[in-house]
C-alpha positions as semicolon CSV with decimal commas, in nm:
position;residue;x (nm);y (nm);z (nm)
1;X;0,000;0,000;0,000
2;X;0,134;0,344;-0,095
3;X;0,186;0,613;0,175
4;X;-0,106;0,808;0,025
5;X;-0,331;0,504;0,039
6;X;-0,232;0,425;0,400
7;X;-0,302;0,787;0,504
8;X;-0,639;0,785;0,327
9;X;-0,730;0,457;0,500
10;X;-0,639;0,598;0,842
11;X;-0,849;0,910;0,785
12;X;-1,136;0,705;0,652
13;X;-1,137;0,496;0,968
14;X;-1,129;0,805;1,187
15;X;-1,408;0,970;0,986
16;X;-1,634;0,666;1,006
17;X;-1,593;0,665;1,380
18;X;-1,723;1,020;1,390
19;X;-2,027;1,017;1,156
20;X;-2,157;0,884;0,819
21;X;-1,959;0,961;0,500
22;X;-2,239;1,173;0,355
23;X;-2,478;1,341;0,592
24;X;-2,850;1,375;0,507
25;X;-2,971;1,707;0,362
26;X;-2,941;1,983;0,618
27;X;-3,237;2,188;0,734
28;X;-3,069;2,491;0,896
29;X;-3,371;2,537;1,124
30;X;-3,332;2,188;1,274
31;X;-3,101;2,080;1,555
32;X;-2,729;2,048;1,458
33;X;-2,642;1,715;1,299
34;X;-2,307;1,706;1,480
35;X;-2,225;1,759;1,845
36;X;-2,088;2,105;1,915
37;X;-1,745;1,962;1,995
38;X;-1,729;1,773;1,664
39;X;-1,865;2,060;1,461
40;X;-1,634;2,320;1,611
41;X;-1,308;2,129;1,644
42;X;-1,272;1,804;1,452
43;X;-1,470;1,799;1,128
44;X;-1,441;2,035;0,831
45;X;-1,796;2,049;0,694
46;X;-1,822;2,122;0,322
47;X;-2,126;2,169;0,102
48;X;-2,251;2,316;-0,225
49;X;-2,560;2,467;-0,379
50;X;-2,774;2,181;-0,520
51;X;-2,757;2,289;-0,885
52;X;-2,761;1,934;-1,028
53;X;-2,908;1,595;-0,942
54;X;-2,819;1,459;-0,594
55;X;-2,648;1,145;-0,728
56;X;-2,388;1,347;-0,917
57;X;-2,341;1,589;-0,628
58;X;-2,289;1,308;-0,376
59;X;-2,027;1,152;-0,601
60;X;-1,842;1,478;-0,668
61;X;-1,834;1,614;-0,316
62;X;-1,757;1,274;-0,167
63;X;-1,440;1,281;-0,380
64;X;-1,371;1,642;-0,278
65;X;-1,408;1,550;0,091
66;X;-1,166;1,259;0,055
67;X;-0,909;1,468;-0,131
68;X;-0,921;1,761;0,111
69;X;-0,903;1,523;0,407
70;X;-0,588;1,367;0,264
71;X;-0,426;1,702;0,186
72;X;-0,524;1,888;0,504
73;X;-0,493;1,603;0,754
74;X;-0,839;1,653;0,909
75;X;-1,171;1,467;0,870
76;X;-1,385;1,632;0,601
77;X;-1,757;1,568;0,555
78;X;-1,995;1,664;0,277
79;X;-2,335;1,787;0,400
80;X;-2,598;1,797;0,120
81;X;-2,833;2,095;0,101
82;X;-3,203;2,090;0,016
83;X;-3,192;2,414;-0,186
84;X;-2,987;2,727;-0,255
85;X;-3,138;2,925;0,032
86;X;-3,057;2,646;0,278
87;X;-2,690;2,660;0,177
88;X;-2,672;3,035;0,244
89;X;-2,858;2,999;0,575
90;X;-2,640;2,712;0,696
91;X;-2,326;2,911;0,616
92;X;-2,464;3,216;0,798
93;X;-2,540;3,013;1,112
94;X;-2,197;2,848;1,108
95;X;-2,322;2,496;1,028
96;X;-2,100;2,480;0,720
97;X;-1,730;2,565;0,694
98;X;-1,652;2,560;0,322
99;X;-1,918;2,594;0,052
100;X;-1,921;2,588;-0,329
101;X;-2,153;2,879;-0,407
102;X;-2,276;3,034;-0,728
103;X;-2,199;3,400;-0,790
104;X;-2,522;3,531;-0,635
105;X;-2,540;3,292;-0,339
106;X;-2,172;3,358;-0,270
107;X;-2,233;3,732;-0,247
108;X;-2,540;3,673;-0,029
109;X;-2,340;3,445;0,202
110;X;-2,052;3,691;0,242
111;X;-2,283;3,983;0,313
112;X;-2,449;3,779;0,587
113;X;-2,119;3,653;0,731
114;X;-1,860;3,932;0,762
115;X;-1,506;3,799;0,745
116;X;-1,590;3,508;0,515
117;X;-1,312;3,443;0,264
118;X;-1,339;3,383;-0,111
119;X;-1,100;3,092;-0,172
120;X;-1,101;2,990;-0,537
121;X;-1,293;2,961;-0,863
122;X;-1,261;2,727;-1,161
123;X;-1,073;2,840;-1,469
124;X;-1,413;2,868;-1,644
125;X;-1,575;3,088;-1,378
126;X;-1,406;3,418;-1,456
127;X;-1,597;3,428;-1,786
128;X;-1,899;3,202;-1,745
129;X;-2,202;3,177;-1,975
130;X;-2,567;3,074;-1,971
131;X;-2,743;2,911;-2,263
132;X;-3,105;2,975;-2,359
133;X;-3,267;2,656;-2,487
134;X;-3,597;2,582;-2,662
135;X;-3,819;2,290;-2,746
136;X;-3,807;2,234;-3,123
137;X;-4,188;2,230;-3,140
138;X;-4,199;2,585;-3,003
139;X;-4,104;2,740;-3,336
140;X;-3,810;2,919;-3,173
141;X;-3,485;2,926;-3,373
142;X;-3,124;3,019;-3,289
143;X;-3,098;3,394;-3,232
144;X;-2,843;3,613;-3,407
145;X;-2,819;3,864;-3,121
146;X;-2,951;3,962;-2,779
147;X;-3,237;4,164;-2,925
148;X;-3,377;3,838;-3,060
149;X;-3,475;3,742;-2,703
150;X;-3,800;3,928;-2,767
151;X;-3,909;3,607;-2,946
152;X;-3,957;3,460;-2,596
153;X;-4,247;3,692;-2,521
154;X;-4,565;3,493;-2,477
155;X;-4,377;3,164;-2,444
156;X;-4,388;2,922;-2,150
157;X;-4,044;2,989;-2,001
158;X;-3,856;2,852;-1,700
159;X;-3,551;2,961;-1,508
160;X;-3,363;2,720;-1,276
161;X;-3,345;2,805;-0,906
162;X;-3,470;3,149;-0,804
163;X;-3,125;3,217;-0,655
164;X;-2,918;3,074;-0,941
165;X;-2,666;3,308;-1,103
166;X;-2,650;3,123;-1,436
167;X;-3,007;2,994;-1,427
168;X;-3,185;3,314;-1,323
169;X;-2,988;3,625;-1,216
170;X;-2,777;3,698;-1,523
171;X;-3,031;3,560;-1,774
172;X;-3,295;3,792;-1,626
173;X;-3,048;4,080;-1,657
174;X;-2,990;4,007;-2,026
175;X;-3,362;3,960;-2,087
176;X;-3,434;4,297;-1,925
177;X;-3,173;4,460;-2,148
178;X;-3,361;4,318;-2,449
179;X;-3,692;4,454;-2,324
180;X;-3,830;4,124;-2,194
181;X;-3,976;4,142;-1,842
182;X;-4,091;3,853;-1,625
183;X;-4,450;3,949;-1,708
184;X;-4,377;3,900;-2,077
185;X;-4,394;3,520;-2,052
186;X;-4,707;3,308;-2,097
187;X;-4,922;3,329;-1,787
188;X;-4,755;3,656;-1,684
189;X;-4,465;3,487;-1,503
190;X;-4,179;3,240;-1,560
191;X;-4,139;2,902;-1,395
192;X;-3,857;2,802;-1,162
193;X;-3,743;2,442;-1,209
194;X;-3,503;2,431;-0,912
195;X;-3,196;2,305;-1,101
196;X;-3,030;2,304;-1,442
197;X;-3,097;1,933;-1,499
198;X;-3,465;1,990;-1,430
199;X;-3,480;2,286;-1,672
200;X;-3,341;2,075;-1,955
201;X;-3,586;1,794;-1,879
202;X;-3,886;2,029;-1,864
203;X;-3,801;2,203;-2,191
204;X;-3,728;1,872;-2,363
205;X;-4,064;1,732;-2,249
206;X;-4,250;2,036;-2,378
207;X;-4,379;2,137;-2,036
208;X;-4,201;2,466;-2,107
209;X;-4,127;2,598;-2,454
210;X;-3,799;2,755;-2,349
211;X;-3,562;2,797;-2,056
212;X;-3,209;2,891;-1,961
213;X;-2,928;2,683;-1,811
214;X;-2,569;2,686;-1,695
215;X;-2,349;2,632;-2,005
216;X;-2,126;2,379;-1,830
217;X;-2,426;2,161;-1,738
218;X;-2,566;2,198;-2,091
219;X;-2,239;2,083;-2,246
220;X;-2,198;1,789;-2,008
221;X;-2,558;1,682;-2,073
222;X;-2,488;1,684;-2,447
223;X;-2,169;1,478;-2,401
224;X;-2,347;1,226;-2,179
225;X;-2,634;1,183;-2,425
226;X;-2,895;1,321;-2,182
227;X;-3,028;1,569;-2,438
228;X;-3,254;1,462;-2,724
229;X;-3,125;1,696;-2,993
230;X;-3,440;1,644;-3,199
231;X;-3,650;1,791;-2,916
232;X;-3,439;2,065;-2,757
233;X;-3,184;2,308;-2,902
234;X;-2,965;2,596;-2,785
235;X;-3,085;2,930;-2,921
236;X;-2,859;3,193;-2,757
237;X;-2,541;3,211;-2,547
238;X;-2,503;3,503;-2,307
239;X;-2,205;3,737;-2,276
240;X;-1,955;3,633;-2,004
241;X;-1,988;3,704;-1,631
242;X;-1,819;3,574;-1,309
243;X;-1,986;3,281;-1,135
244;X;-1,909;2,988;-0,900
245;X;-1,653;3,001;-0,617
246;X;-1,549;2,842;-0,286
247;X;-1,608;3,047;0,031
248;X;-1,469;2,967;0,376
249;X;-1,602;3,060;0,718
250;X;-1,413;3,318;0,923
251;X;-1,238;3,167;1,225
252;X;-1,114;2,843;1,065
253;X;-0,756;2,930;1,158
254;X;-0,860;2,950;1,522
255;X;-1,035;2,613;1,508
256;X;-0,789;2,417;1,296
257;X;-0,463;2,604;1,345
258;X;-0,282;2,910;1,214
259;X;-0,279;2,934;0,835
260;X;-0,549;2,670;0,784
261;X;-0,763;2,885;0,549
262;X;-0,455;2,945;0,336
263;X;-0,389;2,571;0,333
264;X;-0,741;2,507;0,202
265;X;-0,681;2,752;-0,081
266;X;-0,340;2,602;-0,161
267;X;-0,488;2,252;-0,168
268;X;-0,773;2,340;-0,405
269;X;-0,562;2,539;-0,652
270;X;-0,304;2,255;-0,657
271;X;-0,546;2,003;-0,813
272;X;-0,423;1,881;-1,153
273;X;-0,523;1,631;-1,419
274;X;-0,207;1,424;-1,370
275;X;-0,330;1,301;-1,030
276;X;-0,601;1,030;-1,078
277;X;-0,822;1,139;-0,786
278;X;-0,788;1,509;-0,864
279;X;-0,857;1,441;-1,233
280;X;-1,194;1,286;-1,144
281;X;-1,283;1,593;-0,937
282;X;-1,183;1,837;-1,209
283;X;-1,372;1,645;-1,476
284;X;-1,689;1,643;-1,266
285;X;-1,646;2,018;-1,213
286;X;-1,598;2,062;-1,589
287;X;-1,268;2,242;-1,534
288;X;-0,896;2,206;-1,600
289;X;-0,798;2,359;-1,266
290;X;-0,895;2,604;-0,991
291;X;-0,745;2,950;-0,953
292;X;-0,735;3,198;-0,667
293;X;-1,027;3,439;-0,647
294;X;-1,128;3,739;-0,439
295;X;-1,446;3,916;-0,336
296;X;-1,393;4,204;-0,578
297;X;-1,427;3,960;-0,870
298;X;-1,801;3,943;-0,794
299;X;-1,886;4,314;-0,777
300;X;-2,092;4,293;-1,097
301;X;-2,295;4,006;-0,954
302;X;-2,372;4,212;-0,644
303;X;-2,475;4,509;-0,859
304;X;-2,713;4,299;-1,070
305;X;-2,845;4,123;-0,757
306;X;-2,938;4,458;-0,603
307;X;-3,083;4,578;-0,934
308;X;-3,335;4,290;-0,958
309;X;-3,404;4,273;-0,585
310;X;-3,218;3,952;-0,493
311;X;-2,981;4,147;-0,265
312;X;-3,100;4,426;-0,038
Protein backbone atom coordinates (compact mmCIF):
# COMPACT_ATOMS: atom_id res chain seq x y z
CA UNK A 1 0.00 0.00 0.00
CA UNK A 2 1.34 3.44 -0.95
CA UNK A 3 1.86 6.13 1.75
CA UNK A 4 -1.06 8.08 0.25
CA UNK A 5 -3.31 5.04 0.39
CA UNK A 6 -2.32 4.25 4.00
CA UNK A 7 -3.02 7.87 5.04
CA UNK A 8 -6.39 7.85 3.27
CA UNK A 9 -7.30 4.57 5.00
CA UNK A 10 -6.39 5.98 8.42
CA UNK A 11 -8.49 9.10 7.85
CA UNK A 12 -11.36 7.05 6.52
CA UNK A 13 -11.37 4.96 9.68
CA UNK A 14 -11.29 8.05 11.87
CA UNK A 15 -14.08 9.70 9.86
CA UNK A 16 -16.34 6.66 10.06
CA UNK A 17 -15.93 6.65 13.80
CA UNK A 18 -17.23 10.20 13.90
CA UNK A 19 -20.27 10.17 11.56
CA UNK A 20 -21.57 8.84 8.19
CA UNK A 21 -19.59 9.61 5.00
CA UNK A 22 -22.39 11.73 3.55
CA UNK A 23 -24.78 13.41 5.92
CA UNK A 24 -28.50 13.75 5.07
CA UNK A 25 -29.71 17.07 3.62
CA UNK A 26 -29.41 19.83 6.18
CA UNK A 27 -32.37 21.88 7.34
CA UNK A 28 -30.69 24.91 8.96
CA UNK A 29 -33.71 25.37 11.24
CA UNK A 30 -33.32 21.88 12.74
CA UNK A 31 -31.01 20.80 15.55
CA UNK A 32 -27.29 20.48 14.58
CA UNK A 33 -26.42 17.15 12.99
CA UNK A 34 -23.07 17.06 14.80
CA UNK A 35 -22.25 17.59 18.45
CA UNK A 36 -20.88 21.05 19.15
CA UNK A 37 -17.45 19.62 19.95
CA UNK A 38 -17.29 17.73 16.64
CA UNK A 39 -18.65 20.60 14.61
CA UNK A 40 -16.34 23.20 16.11
CA UNK A 41 -13.08 21.29 16.44
CA UNK A 42 -12.72 18.04 14.52
CA UNK A 43 -14.70 17.99 11.28
CA UNK A 44 -14.41 20.35 8.31
CA UNK A 45 -17.96 20.49 6.94
CA UNK A 46 -18.22 21.22 3.22
CA UNK A 47 -21.26 21.69 1.02
CA UNK A 48 -22.51 23.16 -2.25
CA UNK A 49 -25.60 24.67 -3.79
CA UNK A 50 -27.74 21.81 -5.20
CA UNK A 51 -27.57 22.89 -8.85
CA UNK A 52 -27.61 19.34 -10.28
CA UNK A 53 -29.08 15.95 -9.42
CA UNK A 54 -28.19 14.59 -5.94
CA UNK A 55 -26.48 11.45 -7.28
CA UNK A 56 -23.88 13.47 -9.17
CA UNK A 57 -23.41 15.89 -6.28
CA UNK A 58 -22.89 13.08 -3.76
CA UNK A 59 -20.27 11.52 -6.01
CA UNK A 60 -18.42 14.78 -6.68
CA UNK A 61 -18.34 16.14 -3.16
CA UNK A 62 -17.57 12.74 -1.67
CA UNK A 63 -14.40 12.81 -3.80
CA UNK A 64 -13.71 16.42 -2.78
CA UNK A 65 -14.08 15.50 0.91
CA UNK A 66 -11.66 12.59 0.55
CA UNK A 67 -9.09 14.68 -1.31
CA UNK A 68 -9.21 17.61 1.11
CA UNK A 69 -9.03 15.23 4.07
CA UNK A 70 -5.88 13.67 2.64
CA UNK A 71 -4.26 17.02 1.86
CA UNK A 72 -5.24 18.88 5.04
CA UNK A 73 -4.93 16.03 7.54
CA UNK A 74 -8.39 16.53 9.09
CA UNK A 75 -11.71 14.67 8.70
CA UNK A 76 -13.85 16.32 6.01
CA UNK A 77 -17.57 15.68 5.55
CA UNK A 78 -19.95 16.64 2.77
CA UNK A 79 -23.35 17.87 4.00
CA UNK A 80 -25.98 17.97 1.20
CA UNK A 81 -28.33 20.95 1.01
CA UNK A 82 -32.03 20.90 0.16
CA UNK A 83 -31.92 24.14 -1.86
CA UNK A 84 -29.87 27.27 -2.55
CA UNK A 85 -31.38 29.25 0.32
CA UNK A 86 -30.57 26.46 2.78
CA UNK A 87 -26.90 26.60 1.77
CA UNK A 88 -26.72 30.35 2.44
CA UNK A 89 -28.58 29.99 5.75
CA UNK A 90 -26.40 27.12 6.96
CA UNK A 91 -23.26 29.11 6.16
CA UNK A 92 -24.64 32.16 7.98
CA UNK A 93 -25.40 30.13 11.12
CA UNK A 94 -21.97 28.48 11.08
CA UNK A 95 -23.22 24.96 10.28
CA UNK A 96 -21.00 24.80 7.20
CA UNK A 97 -17.30 25.65 6.94
CA UNK A 98 -16.52 25.60 3.22
CA UNK A 99 -19.18 25.94 0.52
CA UNK A 100 -19.21 25.88 -3.29
CA UNK A 101 -21.53 28.79 -4.07
CA UNK A 102 -22.76 30.34 -7.28
CA UNK A 103 -21.99 34.00 -7.90
CA UNK A 104 -25.22 35.31 -6.35
CA UNK A 105 -25.40 32.92 -3.39
CA UNK A 106 -21.72 33.58 -2.70
CA UNK A 107 -22.33 37.32 -2.47
CA UNK A 108 -25.40 36.73 -0.29
CA UNK A 109 -23.40 34.45 2.02
CA UNK A 110 -20.52 36.91 2.42
CA UNK A 111 -22.83 39.83 3.13
CA UNK A 112 -24.49 37.79 5.87
CA UNK A 113 -21.19 36.53 7.31
CA UNK A 114 -18.60 39.32 7.62
CA UNK A 115 -15.06 37.99 7.45
CA UNK A 116 -15.90 35.08 5.15
CA UNK A 117 -13.12 34.43 2.64
CA UNK A 118 -13.39 33.83 -1.11
CA UNK A 119 -11.00 30.92 -1.72
CA UNK A 120 -11.01 29.90 -5.37
CA UNK A 121 -12.93 29.61 -8.63
CA UNK A 122 -12.61 27.27 -11.61
CA UNK A 123 -10.73 28.40 -14.69
CA UNK A 124 -14.13 28.68 -16.44
CA UNK A 125 -15.75 30.88 -13.78
CA UNK A 126 -14.06 34.18 -14.56
CA UNK A 127 -15.97 34.28 -17.86
CA UNK A 128 -18.99 32.02 -17.45
CA UNK A 129 -22.02 31.77 -19.75
CA UNK A 130 -25.67 30.74 -19.71
CA UNK A 131 -27.43 29.11 -22.63
CA UNK A 132 -31.05 29.75 -23.59
CA UNK A 133 -32.67 26.56 -24.87
CA UNK A 134 -35.97 25.82 -26.62
CA UNK A 135 -38.19 22.90 -27.46
CA UNK A 136 -38.07 22.34 -31.23
CA UNK A 137 -41.88 22.30 -31.40
CA UNK A 138 -41.99 25.85 -30.03
CA UNK A 139 -41.04 27.40 -33.36
CA UNK A 140 -38.10 29.19 -31.73
CA UNK A 141 -34.85 29.26 -33.73
CA UNK A 142 -31.24 30.19 -32.89
CA UNK A 143 -30.98 33.94 -32.32
CA UNK A 144 -28.43 36.13 -34.07
CA UNK A 145 -28.19 38.64 -31.21
CA UNK A 146 -29.51 39.62 -27.79
CA UNK A 147 -32.37 41.64 -29.25
CA UNK A 148 -33.77 38.38 -30.60
CA UNK A 149 -34.75 37.42 -27.03
CA UNK A 150 -38.00 39.28 -27.67
CA UNK A 151 -39.09 36.07 -29.46
CA UNK A 152 -39.57 34.60 -25.96
CA UNK A 153 -42.47 36.92 -25.21
CA UNK A 154 -45.65 34.93 -24.77
CA UNK A 155 -43.77 31.64 -24.44
CA UNK A 156 -43.88 29.22 -21.50
CA UNK A 157 -40.44 29.89 -20.01
CA UNK A 158 -38.56 28.52 -17.00
CA UNK A 159 -35.51 29.61 -15.08
CA UNK A 160 -33.63 27.20 -12.76
CA UNK A 161 -33.45 28.05 -9.06
CA UNK A 162 -34.70 31.49 -8.04
CA UNK A 163 -31.25 32.17 -6.55
CA UNK A 164 -29.18 30.74 -9.41
CA UNK A 165 -26.66 33.08 -11.03
CA UNK A 166 -26.50 31.23 -14.36
CA UNK A 167 -30.07 29.94 -14.27
CA UNK A 168 -31.85 33.14 -13.23
CA UNK A 169 -29.88 36.25 -12.16
CA UNK A 170 -27.77 36.98 -15.23
CA UNK A 171 -30.31 35.60 -17.74
CA UNK A 172 -32.95 37.92 -16.26
CA UNK A 173 -30.48 40.80 -16.57
CA UNK A 174 -29.90 40.07 -20.26
CA UNK A 175 -33.62 39.60 -20.87
CA UNK A 176 -34.34 42.97 -19.25
CA UNK A 177 -31.73 44.60 -21.48
CA UNK A 178 -33.61 43.18 -24.49
CA UNK A 179 -36.92 44.54 -23.24
CA UNK A 180 -38.30 41.24 -21.94
CA UNK A 181 -39.76 41.42 -18.42
CA UNK A 182 -40.91 38.53 -16.25
CA UNK A 183 -44.50 39.49 -17.08
CA UNK A 184 -43.77 39.00 -20.77
CA UNK A 185 -43.94 35.20 -20.52
CA UNK A 186 -47.07 33.08 -20.97
CA UNK A 187 -49.22 33.29 -17.87
CA UNK A 188 -47.55 36.56 -16.84
CA UNK A 189 -44.65 34.87 -15.03
CA UNK A 190 -41.79 32.40 -15.60
CA UNK A 191 -41.39 29.02 -13.95
CA UNK A 192 -38.57 28.02 -11.62
CA UNK A 193 -37.43 24.42 -12.09
CA UNK A 194 -35.03 24.31 -9.12
CA UNK A 195 -31.96 23.05 -11.01
CA UNK A 196 -30.30 23.04 -14.42
CA UNK A 197 -30.97 19.33 -14.99
CA UNK A 198 -34.65 19.90 -14.30
CA UNK A 199 -34.80 22.86 -16.72
CA UNK A 200 -33.41 20.75 -19.55
CA UNK A 201 -35.86 17.94 -18.79
CA UNK A 202 -38.86 20.29 -18.64
CA UNK A 203 -38.01 22.03 -21.91
CA UNK A 204 -37.28 18.72 -23.63
CA UNK A 205 -40.64 17.32 -22.49
CA UNK A 206 -42.50 20.36 -23.78
CA UNK A 207 -43.79 21.37 -20.36
CA UNK A 208 -42.01 24.66 -21.07
CA UNK A 209 -41.27 25.98 -24.54
CA UNK A 210 -37.99 27.55 -23.49
CA UNK A 211 -35.62 27.97 -20.56
CA UNK A 212 -32.09 28.91 -19.61
CA UNK A 213 -29.28 26.83 -18.11
CA UNK A 214 -25.69 26.86 -16.95
CA UNK A 215 -23.49 26.32 -20.05
CA UNK A 216 -21.26 23.79 -18.30
CA UNK A 217 -24.26 21.61 -17.38
CA UNK A 218 -25.66 21.98 -20.91
CA UNK A 219 -22.39 20.83 -22.46
CA UNK A 220 -21.98 17.89 -20.08
CA UNK A 221 -25.58 16.82 -20.73
CA UNK A 222 -24.88 16.84 -24.47
CA UNK A 223 -21.69 14.78 -24.01
CA UNK A 224 -23.47 12.26 -21.79
CA UNK A 225 -26.34 11.83 -24.25
CA UNK A 226 -28.95 13.21 -21.82
CA UNK A 227 -30.28 15.69 -24.38
CA UNK A 228 -32.54 14.62 -27.24
CA UNK A 229 -31.25 16.96 -29.93
CA UNK A 230 -34.40 16.44 -31.99
CA UNK A 231 -36.50 17.91 -29.16
CA UNK A 232 -34.39 20.65 -27.57
CA UNK A 233 -31.84 23.08 -29.02
CA UNK A 234 -29.65 25.96 -27.85
CA UNK A 235 -30.85 29.30 -29.21
CA UNK A 236 -28.59 31.93 -27.57
CA UNK A 237 -25.41 32.11 -25.47
CA UNK A 238 -25.03 35.03 -23.07
CA UNK A 239 -22.05 37.37 -22.76
CA UNK A 240 -19.55 36.33 -20.04
CA UNK A 241 -19.88 37.04 -16.31
CA UNK A 242 -18.19 35.74 -13.09
CA UNK A 243 -19.86 32.81 -11.35
CA UNK A 244 -19.09 29.88 -9.00
CA UNK A 245 -16.53 30.01 -6.17
CA UNK A 246 -15.49 28.42 -2.86
CA UNK A 247 -16.08 30.47 0.31
CA UNK A 248 -14.69 29.67 3.76
CA UNK A 249 -16.02 30.60 7.18
CA UNK A 250 -14.13 33.18 9.23
CA UNK A 251 -12.38 31.67 12.25
CA UNK A 252 -11.14 28.43 10.65
CA UNK A 253 -7.56 29.30 11.58
CA UNK A 254 -8.60 29.50 15.22
CA UNK A 255 -10.35 26.13 15.08
CA UNK A 256 -7.89 24.17 12.96
CA UNK A 257 -4.63 26.04 13.45
CA UNK A 258 -2.82 29.10 12.14
CA UNK A 259 -2.79 29.34 8.35
CA UNK A 260 -5.49 26.70 7.84
CA UNK A 261 -7.63 28.85 5.49
CA UNK A 262 -4.55 29.45 3.36
CA UNK A 263 -3.89 25.71 3.33
CA UNK A 264 -7.41 25.07 2.02
CA UNK A 265 -6.81 27.52 -0.81
CA UNK A 266 -3.40 26.02 -1.61
CA UNK A 267 -4.88 22.52 -1.68
CA UNK A 268 -7.73 23.40 -4.05
CA UNK A 269 -5.62 25.39 -6.52
CA UNK A 270 -3.04 22.55 -6.57
CA UNK A 271 -5.46 20.03 -8.13
CA UNK A 272 -4.23 18.81 -11.53
CA UNK A 273 -5.23 16.31 -14.19
CA UNK A 274 -2.07 14.24 -13.70
CA UNK A 275 -3.30 13.01 -10.30
CA UNK A 276 -6.01 10.30 -10.78
CA UNK A 277 -8.22 11.39 -7.86
CA UNK A 278 -7.88 15.09 -8.64
CA UNK A 279 -8.57 14.41 -12.33
CA UNK A 280 -11.94 12.86 -11.44
CA UNK A 281 -12.83 15.93 -9.37
CA UNK A 282 -11.83 18.37 -12.09
CA UNK A 283 -13.72 16.45 -14.76
CA UNK A 284 -16.89 16.43 -12.66
CA UNK A 285 -16.46 20.18 -12.13
CA UNK A 286 -15.98 20.62 -15.89
CA UNK A 287 -12.68 22.42 -15.34
CA UNK A 288 -8.96 22.06 -16.00
CA UNK A 289 -7.98 23.59 -12.66
CA UNK A 290 -8.95 26.04 -9.91
CA UNK A 291 -7.45 29.50 -9.53
CA UNK A 292 -7.35 31.98 -6.67
CA UNK A 293 -10.27 34.39 -6.47
CA UNK A 294 -11.28 37.39 -4.39
CA UNK A 295 -14.46 39.16 -3.36
CA UNK A 296 -13.93 42.04 -5.78
CA UNK A 297 -14.27 39.60 -8.70
CA UNK A 298 -18.01 39.43 -7.94
CA UNK A 299 -18.86 43.14 -7.77
CA UNK A 300 -20.92 42.93 -10.97
CA UNK A 301 -22.95 40.06 -9.54
CA UNK A 302 -23.72 42.12 -6.44
CA UNK A 303 -24.75 45.09 -8.59
CA UNK A 304 -27.13 42.99 -10.70
CA UNK A 305 -28.45 41.23 -7.57
CA UNK A 306 -29.38 44.58 -6.03
CA UNK A 307 -30.83 45.78 -9.34
CA UNK A 308 -33.35 42.90 -9.58
CA UNK A 309 -34.04 42.73 -5.85
CA UNK A 310 -32.18 39.52 -4.93
CA UNK A 311 -29.81 41.47 -2.65
CA UNK A 312 -31.00 44.26 -0.38
